[in-house]
C-alpha positions as MATLAB code, in Angstrom:
seq = 'MALFGVAWSCVVAALLSVVGDVLQFAAFSMHYKKSHMISGNRESFLDLDPDVIAEEWEIRRDMRPLETAAGLLNAVSWVVLCIPLLKVAWRMSHEQTNLMGLHVSIAVLALSATNMEFLSHVMFIGAMTAMEWLSTDFNLDQWLYDSSNRNPDDIGWRSLEVTYIALRGTHLWVDAIEHLFLAFILILIFFAIQRQDSKTILSMPFGTYSLVLSFICFVDFCFEVLRFVSWRTFARAAFGISILGRLILWPIWLIWLGRQLNRRPLARVPTVEMSYGGQQAAGNQSMETNPFVTDEVDDEDKTGFVVDVDNSAKKKALESEKVLL';
ca = [
       0.000    0.000    0.000;
       1.369    3.423   -0.985;
       0.399    7.071   -0.700;
       1.506    9.224   -3.658;
       4.111    6.657   -4.594;
       5.523    6.484   -1.052;
       5.165    3.598    1.409;
       2.313    4.430    3.770;
       4.334    3.644    6.920;
       6.954    6.264    5.988;
       4.290    8.899    5.248;
       2.480    8.292    8.552;
       5.745    8.233   10.522;
       6.847   11.525    8.921;
       3.515   13.244    9.655;
       3.369   12.043   13.260;
       6.999   12.983   13.859;
       6.670   16.484   12.387;
       3.426   17.311   14.212;
       4.742   15.901   17.498;
       8.006   17.832   17.218;
       6.190   21.087   16.380;
       4.053   20.701   19.504;
       7.108   19.845   21.571;
       8.995   22.895   20.312;
       5.967   25.082   21.062;
       5.857   23.767   24.635;
       9.600   24.298   25.003;
       9.306   27.894   23.767;
       6.507   28.578   26.241;
       8.537   27.149   29.101;
      11.700   28.939   27.967;
      10.021   32.356   28.151;
       8.384   31.878   31.551;
      10.602   29.450   33.452;
      12.411   30.739   36.532;
      15.261   28.323   35.904;
      16.228   30.305   32.776;
      15.095   33.785   33.839;
      16.514   36.007   36.551;
      14.992   34.005   39.441;
      17.237   31.018   38.782;
      18.934   31.292   42.174;
      15.593   31.238   43.969;
      14.643   28.188   41.936;
      17.880   26.408   42.863;
      17.183   27.206   46.522;
      13.824   25.412   46.134;
      11.828   28.483   47.076;
       8.245   27.212   47.566;
       6.696   30.295   45.949;
       8.867   29.906   42.835;
       8.081   26.182   42.684;
       4.341   26.865   42.857;
       4.658   29.340   39.967;
       6.646   26.782   37.968;
       3.848   24.268   38.333;
       1.345   26.807   37.058;
       3.500   27.177   33.917;
       3.705   23.382   33.548;
      -0.048   23.027   33.845;
      -0.488   25.519   30.994;
       1.911   23.636   28.704;
       0.732   20.191   29.797;
      -1.700   19.605   26.861;
       1.045   20.379   24.340;
       3.539   18.086   26.058;
       1.022   15.250   26.351;
       0.011   15.441   22.695;
       3.640   15.695   21.569;
       4.646   12.698   23.684;
       1.836   10.492   22.375;
       2.510   11.437   18.735;
       6.240   10.800   19.060;
       5.618    7.449   20.754;
       3.268    6.299   17.991;
       5.618    7.644   15.287;
       8.376    5.359   16.551;
       6.057    2.355   16.427;
       5.162    3.157   12.810;
       8.809    3.916   11.937;
       9.813    0.454   13.068;
       7.891   -1.059   10.117;
      10.009    0.407    7.256;
      13.244   -0.132    9.215;
      12.454   -3.822    9.640;
      11.457   -3.998    5.965;
      14.843   -2.531    4.969;
      16.700   -5.103    7.061;
      14.557   -7.948    5.702;
      14.843   -7.065    2.012;
      18.552   -6.332    2.121;
      19.235   -9.579    3.967;
      17.871  -11.504    0.953;
      20.416   -9.890   -1.354;
      23.373   -9.941    1.057;
      23.267  -13.304    2.777;
      26.866  -12.887    3.934;
      26.043   -9.752    5.995;
      23.315  -11.113    8.248;
      24.887   -9.562   11.353;
      24.595   -6.094    9.850;
      20.914   -6.505    9.021;
      20.090   -8.143   12.345;
      21.756   -5.199   14.115;
      19.501   -2.754   12.236;
      16.413   -4.711   13.289;
      17.534   -5.067   16.930;
      18.357   -1.346   17.259;
      15.025   -0.391   15.661;
      13.017   -2.637   17.995;
      15.001   -1.526   21.064;
      14.608    2.177   20.286;
      10.896    1.759   19.578;
      10.258   -0.107   22.817;
      12.323    2.356   24.852;
      10.753    5.488   23.344;
       7.175    4.231   23.579;
       7.475    3.159   27.221;
       9.376    6.319   28.155;
       6.773    8.682   26.700;
       3.807    6.786   28.119;
       5.325    6.474   31.594;
       6.367   10.141   31.635;
       2.861   11.244   30.643;
       1.367    9.106   33.414;
       3.804   10.420   36.025;
       3.251   14.053   35.002;
      -0.518   13.614   35.161;
      -0.242   12.280   38.717;
       2.167   15.039   39.777;
      -0.079   17.724   38.327;
      -2.933   16.275   40.371;
      -0.706   16.419   43.473;
       0.098   20.086   42.837;
      -3.573   21.091   42.656;
      -5.581   18.907   45.059;
      -3.195   17.706   47.777;
      -1.812   19.437   50.835;
       1.775   20.421   50.071;
       2.019   23.375   52.464;
       1.852   21.975   56.000;
       3.352   18.562   56.757;
       4.950   19.125   60.167;
       2.246   20.135   62.622;
       3.495   22.128   65.573;
       1.157   23.826   68.005;
       3.625   26.634   68.576;
       4.274   27.261   64.855;
       1.385   27.682   62.443;
       3.492   28.786   59.475;
       3.549   26.423   56.460;
       6.742   24.418   56.038;
       6.194   23.797   52.273;
       8.005   20.469   52.451;
       5.457   19.002   50.036;
       6.331   21.508   47.308;
      10.031   20.837   47.687;
       9.515   17.069   47.603;
       7.341   17.369   44.497;
       9.946   19.488   42.696;
      12.820   17.151   43.560;
      10.803   14.201   42.238;
       9.992   16.111   39.053;
      13.648   17.033   38.429;
      14.753   13.400   38.817;
      11.965   12.192   36.528;
      12.676   14.883   33.944;
      16.359   14.003   33.905;
      15.536   10.353   33.198;
      13.250   11.371   30.336;
      15.900   13.663   28.847;
      18.444   10.856   28.875;
      16.022    8.537   27.082;
      15.424   11.192   24.424;
      19.185   11.595   24.026;
      19.700    7.837   23.656;
      16.986    7.885   20.984;
      19.190   10.111   18.812;
      22.216    7.917   19.485;
      20.345    4.753   18.451;
      19.050    6.507   15.355;
      22.600    7.573   14.434;
      23.790    3.953   14.691;
      20.858    2.728   12.567;
      21.635    5.263    9.829;
      25.340    4.359    9.838;
      24.498    0.653    9.511;
      22.126    1.408    6.631;
      24.931    3.336    4.900;
      27.340    0.389    5.188;
      24.634   -2.039    4.047;
      23.975    0.055    0.942;
      27.708    0.353    0.279;
      28.036   -3.445    0.288;
      25.184   -3.946   -2.181;
      26.158   -5.556   -5.482;
      23.257   -4.166   -7.496;
      21.764   -1.019   -5.946;
      18.222   -2.384   -6.478;
      16.795   -1.710   -2.996;
      18.342    1.550   -1.733;
      20.470    3.920   -3.801;
      23.956    5.099   -2.900;
      22.926    8.809   -2.729;
      20.355    7.779   -0.130;
      23.121    6.041    1.805;
      25.259    9.198    1.737;
      22.286   11.243    2.970;
      21.797    8.710    5.779;
      25.421    9.148    6.813;
      25.039   12.951    6.957;
      21.834   12.629    8.979;
      23.557   10.243   11.386;
      26.134   12.958   12.103;
      23.299   15.438   12.843;
      21.712   12.910   15.212;
      25.027   12.406   17.017;
      25.487   16.173   17.441;
      21.918   16.392   18.773;
      22.744   13.639   21.269;
      25.820   15.552   22.473;
      23.851   18.785   22.957;
      21.086   16.956   24.830;
      23.617   15.502   27.274;
      25.580   18.751   27.655;
      22.420   20.517   28.838;
      23.193   19.043   32.268;
      26.481   20.979   32.219;
      25.157   24.366   31.078;
      21.403   24.462   30.620;
      21.127   27.912   29.057;
      23.860   27.474   26.455;
      23.233   23.955   25.260;
      19.436   24.136   25.523;
      19.500   26.787   22.772;
      22.003   24.776   20.716;
      19.924   21.603   21.077;
      16.807   23.531   20.072;
      18.473   24.809   16.874;
      19.966   21.473   15.796;
      16.671   19.719   16.571;
      14.768   22.054   14.251;
      17.257   21.313   11.455;
      17.269   17.563   12.019;
      13.707   16.739   13.062;
      11.642   19.207   11.048;
      13.679   19.342    7.821;
      16.198   16.539    7.278;
      14.366   13.693    9.011;
      11.043   13.998    7.101;
      12.987   14.179    3.806;
      14.789   10.958    4.741;
      11.516    9.196    5.541;
       9.830   10.228    2.279;
      12.911    9.233    0.277;
      12.993    5.868    2.030;
       9.274    5.364    1.363;
       9.682    5.992   -2.378;
      12.471    3.442   -2.626;
      10.665    0.818   -0.568;
       7.599    1.249   -2.759;
       9.697    0.624   -5.865;
       9.583   -2.953   -7.129;
      12.969   -4.670   -6.930;
      14.497   -5.760  -10.219;
      13.729   -9.390  -10.997;
      16.791  -11.583  -11.121;
      16.692  -14.241  -13.843;
      18.553  -17.387  -12.826;
      21.286  -18.398  -15.243;
      22.162  -22.038  -15.861;
      25.444  -22.933  -17.510;
      24.952  -26.174  -19.440;
      27.932  -28.217  -20.443;
      28.058  -30.618  -23.354;
      26.925  -33.372  -21.051;
      23.984  -31.256  -19.853;
      22.948  -30.467  -23.438;
      23.194  -34.109  -24.400;
      21.123  -35.101  -21.357;
      18.476  -32.564  -22.351;
      18.499  -33.956  -25.870;
      18.105  -37.518  -24.648;
      15.188  -36.460  -22.439;
      13.456  -34.813  -25.393;
      13.954  -37.959  -27.492;
      12.237  -40.028  -24.851;
       9.208  -37.770  -24.744;
       8.952  -36.828  -28.458;
       8.099  -39.677  -30.908;
       9.354  -37.644  -33.884;
      12.896  -37.368  -32.553;
      15.601  -39.970  -33.156;
      18.945  -40.517  -31.553;
      20.779  -40.522  -34.904;
      23.344  -37.759  -35.050;
      24.604  -36.083  -38.176;
      28.143  -37.241  -39.048;
      29.248  -33.720  -39.926;
      27.823  -32.141  -36.767;
      28.955  -33.748  -33.493;
      27.485  -31.119  -31.207;
      25.060  -33.504  -29.568;
      21.853  -31.947  -31.022;
      19.232  -34.359  -32.412;
      17.811  -34.516  -35.927;
      14.123  -34.390  -36.728;
      13.146  -37.595  -38.605;
      10.011  -36.122  -40.112;
      11.856  -33.298  -41.900;
      14.591  -35.596  -43.308;
      11.982  -38.070  -44.614;
      10.162  -35.304  -46.471;
      13.406  -34.188  -48.115;
      14.158  -37.762  -49.313;
      10.638  -38.160  -50.695;
      10.959  -34.960  -52.724;
      14.321  -36.054  -54.132;
      12.899  -39.449  -55.220;
       9.957  -37.765  -56.971;
      12.366  -35.549  -58.933;
      14.369  -38.608  -60.093;
      11.214  -40.393  -61.268;
      10.091  -37.333  -63.220;
];
């Protein structure tokens, strides 16, 4: 099944990925403008000021629909993306039987990344939904009751924020590993295409493009990790490289892959080299099945081909009629 000459799985994966990334970038922009961690109140945020934490959760509640939709779309896009990646490994393994390890590695990385991304997004959405409920309906102000001190201790807000930071860090690492896995998959596809004898499945220009995109994915992975070193600097760098890779280069790669997967592979005609013995065996078999074929061989032609009795008899009959006339 194809859409506009492109494999449907690649089209759906590209659409889901682009829409999910646009929503994710919109949520990031909203958080970037309002977050105290990036603005001038960063020190108060690092001190776990309860008032700053409460304001942060108001910002997160506003961007929660965008983050939830983006997470679900990206999770489903990876599930759909796994289909063409497995198809690439399967079809190329039929042509290159001596490189099974390379194709198995592509399939294993695709399945591992899909499983990891899907579970990560779903679990993060569930955890954020529960934490948002905690920030609105539960008592986070007064945990230590003291008859002499009626002031709120705000331990609940601090505990909630610490839990969120740990959970967010885990999710960021999973997203970073996603780009690393994708870089490895693209590099393996490049080497698989390079080893092809007859570029009938994927073209060499597509392999070169995959290699370039793998470098972009690796740079994106580095920027995602370096955000833990300097959030302000590398968050902007990761945002810029993600726009280039996810919204421009990655959809082009998917559509290009879909067009090539939708193309019918060239049929390979088996060639049989017959020796003199094989030709003679074929001739003997035809003599057994054809009553008009004899095993007499012309003295001048010792190639092993048989002579048709019916044609030679007609020639002799015509010659005898001419003599009688």
